[in-house]
C-alpha positions in Angstrom: 96.1 100.1 98.7 98.3 99.1 102.2 97.1 96.2 104.3 97.6 97.0 107.9 99.8 93.7 109.3 100.5 93.4 112.6 103.7 91.0 112.2 104.8 94.5 110.0 103.7 96.6 113.2 105.6 94.8 115.8 108.9 95.0 114.2 108.1 98.1 113.3 108.1 98.9 116.8 110.9 97.1 117.7 113.8 97.9 114.7 112.8 101.6 115.7 113.0 101.4 119.1 116.6 99.8 118.7 117.7 102.5 116.8 116.3 105.2 119.1 118.1 103.5 122.2 121.3 103.5 120.1 120.6 107.4 119.6 120.2 107.3 123.6 123.0 105.6 124.8 125.6 107.3 122.6 126.2 109.7 124.5 127.5 107.6 127.5 125.5 109.8 129.7 122.8 107.2 131.0 122.8 104.6 132.7 124.0 100.5 131.7 119.9 99.5 133.4 118.0 102.0 130.2 119.4 100.0 127.7 118.8 96.9 129.4 115.5 97.5 129.5 114.9 98.7 125.7 116.6 95.8 124.7 114.9 93.2 126.8 111.3 94.7 125.5 112.2 95.6 121.8 113.5 91.3 121.9 109.7 90.6 123.2 108.0 92.7 120.5 110.4 91.3 117.4 109.4 87.6 119.0 105.4 88.8 119.0 106.6 90.0 115.3 107.2 86.8 114.2 104.0 84.9 116.5 102.4 87.1 114.4 103.4 85.9 111.4 104.3 83.1 111.2 100.3 83.0 113.0 99.3 83.8 108.9 100.2 80.4 107.5 101.8 81.5 105.7 105.2 80.5 106.4 108.3 81.6 107.2 109.6 84.7 105.0 112.0 87.0 104.6 110.3 89.3 107.4 109.9 86.4 109.7 113.5 85.6 109.7 114.0 89.0 110.0 112.3 89.8 112.6 113.4 86.6 114.3 117.0 86.9 113.6 116.7 90.7 115.4 115.5 89.2 118.6 118.4 86.4 119.0 120.8 89.9 118.3 118.4 91.9 120.4 119.3 89.1 123.5 123.0 88.6 122.1 124.4 92.4 122.1 122.0 92.6 126.0 124.2 89.8 127.2 127.0 91.6 126.1 125.8 94.9 127.4 125.6 92.6 131.4 128.4 91.1 130.7 131.2 94.3 130.3 128.7 96.1 133.5 131.4 96.6 135.4 133.6 98.5 132.9 130.2 101.2 133.9 129.5 104.0 131.8 132.4 106.8 130.8 130.0 109.7 130.3 128.2 109.4 133.6 131.1 108.1 135.2 132.8 111.5 133.8 129.5 113.8 134.8 129.5 112.1 138.6 132.9 113.4 138.8 132.3 117.1 137.0 129.6 117.2 140.3 131.5 116.3 143.0 134.9 118.6 142.2 132.5 121.3 141.7 130.3 120.8 144.8 133.2 120.4 146.6 135.1 123.4 145.2 131.6 125.3 146.5 131.3 124.0 150.3 134.3 122.4 150.8 132.6 119.0 151.7 134.5 116.0 149.6 132.6 113.4 148.4 133.6 109.4 147.3 134.7 109.4 143.3 133.0 106.7 142.0 135.5 103.5 141.4 136.5 102.2 138.0 137.3 98.5 136.8 139.8 97.6 135.1 138.0 94.7 134.0 137.8 95.7 130.7 136.4 97.5 127.8 132.7 99.3 128.1 129.9 98.0 126.3 129.7 99.5 123.3 126.2 101.2 121.8 127.3 100.6 119.0 126.1 97.4 118.7 122.8 98.2 119.0 122.2 99.1 115.2 123.4 95.2 114.3 119.6 94.6 115.2 118.5 97.7 113.3 120.1 96.2 110.7 118.9 92.9 110.5 115.0 94.8 110.8 115.5 96.8 108.8 115.8 93.8 105.9 112.2 92.5 107.3 111.2 95.7 107.0 111.3 96.2 103.7 109.8 92.8 102.9 107.4 93.7 105.1 106.5 97.2 103.1 106.8 95.1 99.5 104.2 92.8 100.8 101.7 95.3 101.7 101.8 97.3 98.6 99.7 96.7 94.8 103.0 95.2 92.7 103.3 98.9 91.4 106.7 100.8 91.5 105.3 104.1 93.1 102.8 101.8 95.4 105.8 100.0 96.1 108.0 102.4 97.4 105.2 104.2 98.9 104.3 101.5 101.2 107.8 100.9 102.3 108.7 104.6 103.0 105.5 104.5 104.9 106.8 102.0 107.1 110.6 102.5 107.3 109.3 106.1 108.5 106.8 104.9 111.1 109.6 102.5 112.8 111.6 105.7 113.7 108.3 107.6 114.5 107.2 104.8 116.9 110.6 104.2 118.3 111.7 107.8 119.2 108.3 108.6 121.0 108.3 105.6 122.8 111.7 105.6 123.7 111.1 109.8 124.7 108.4 108.3 127.7 110.7 105.3 128.8 113.5 107.8 129.0 111.7 110.3 130.7 110.4 107.7 133.9 114.6 107.0 133.6 115.3 109.8 135.3 113.1 108.5 138.5 116.1 105.8 138.8 118.6 108.3 137.3 117.8 111.5 138.3 121.4 113.9 138.5 121.1 112.6 134.5 121.1 115.7 132.1 118.0 117.1 131.0 119.3 117.1 127.6 119.0 113.6 126.4 115.3 113.9 127.6 115.3 117.5 125.1 116.8 115.4 122.4 114.8 112.2 121.9 111.8 114.8 122.0 113.3 116.5 119.7 113.9 113.8 117.4 110.3 113.3 117.9 109.4 116.7 116.5 111.9 116.4 113.5 110.5 113.2 112.6 107.3 114.6 112.4 107.1 115.9 109.3 108.1 113.0 107.9 105.9 110.7 109.3 103.0 113.5 108.0 104.8 113.6 104.3 104.8 109.8 103.7 101.2 109.7 105.1 99.9 112.4 102.6 101.4 110.5 99.5 99.1 109.4 97.6 96.9 107.8 97.6 96.7 108.7 101.1 94.8 110.2 104.2 93.8 113.3 101.4 91.7 111.1 99.5 90.2 110.0 102.5 89.2 113.2 103.3 87.7 114.1 100.8 85.9 111.3 100.9 88.0 109.4 97.3 88.9 106.8 99.9 86.0 105.6 101.7 86.7 105.0 105.2 84.2 102.8 106.4 82.9 105.4 109.1 81.7 108.7 107.0 85.1 110.2 107.0 85.5 110.1 110.7 88.5 108.0 110.6 90.5 111.0 108.8 89.1 113.7 111.2 90.4 111.5 113.5 93.7 111.2 112.2 93.8 115.0 111.8 93.4 115.3 115.6 96.1 112.9 116.2 99.1 114.7 113.7 98.0 118.1 114.9 98.0 116.9 118.6 101.7 115.1 118.5 103.0 117.8 117.4 101.1 120.3 119.7 102.6 117.9 122.2 106.1 117.9 121.6 106.3 121.3 121.9 104.4 121.5 125.1 107.0 119.3 126.6 110.4 121.0 125.5 108.1 124.5 127.0 107.7 121.8 130.5 111.5 120.6 130.1 112.8 124.6 130.5 110.9 125.3 134.1 113.4 124.7 136.0 112.0 122.2 138.7 112.7 118.7 138.7 109.0 117.9 139.1 109.0 119.5 135.2 110.6 116.4 134.0 107.6 114.0 135.0 105.3 116.3 133.4 107.4 115.6 130.5 106.8 112.1 131.2 103.2 112.3 131.5 102.8 114.4 128.4 105.0 111.7 126.7 102.4 108.7 127.5 99.9 111.4 125.4 102.1 111.4 123.1 102.7 107.9 122.9 98.9 107.4 121.8 98.6 110.6 119.4 101.5 109.4 117.8 100.3 105.5 117.3 97.3 107.1 115.7 98.9 108.8 113.8 100.9 106.0 112.2 98.2 103.3 112.7 94.8 105.2 112.0 96.4 106.0 108.6 97.6 103.0 107.2 94.2 100.9 108.6 91.7 103.4 107.0 93.9 103.1 104.1 94.5 99.2 104.5 90.7 99.2 102.9 
């Protein structure tokens, strides 16, 4: 069966978060600080994965080395972004200029055009995929180590780890992006809609890998004992249903024109983190029995 390992969970969270960091910043619309925030947070999580792995006393395996290199690469990519900060963000600057021209055309009031730096090239968001590629190796190792040795169980275990990584990263980054609108109020709402849509698209995959045999259907049928007379199985069902419901409600909130709709959506994403993590981690913890 599957074992829930804190080191693998921390690396999952870090790798998935960095993957979704690239997903959002590739548009070159969100400010540099958002990327700095995410790279710092997920570097810490990867480092916690190293510590959790070493604390088991088994020494540094592939997963621990991968997590350590993921930590280093997050810090290096962060340093590169800080070094190139004077070049700004091309998409955000272009969007600012378009808004400025539109206001000027409507009101006749000229606004200052953002200054451009010629000090060097902009930061390239694709660099955020370096920690993802490195961490991917560790996630495969973590998934294989959690399996019972059979080919089928190994494949299912790896799929659960990889899909769970992107799913947890998406719901976490969606909540953080919602808060970023307080820092960058003019940020297009399409970015938040896009990442919330990604959570919704990943939900069926997360559900599917958790019901692959031996999965949560076995818990609900009583074939696998959850130790709580089936209550944890139904708690998982509640988390799964609530997560996708929150995705739809959040998308509906974002259709409202008022700026407060973004803050309402962010609050809903807080809840989605709780239910999303419950959907992933509760299933794996139950199946570890």
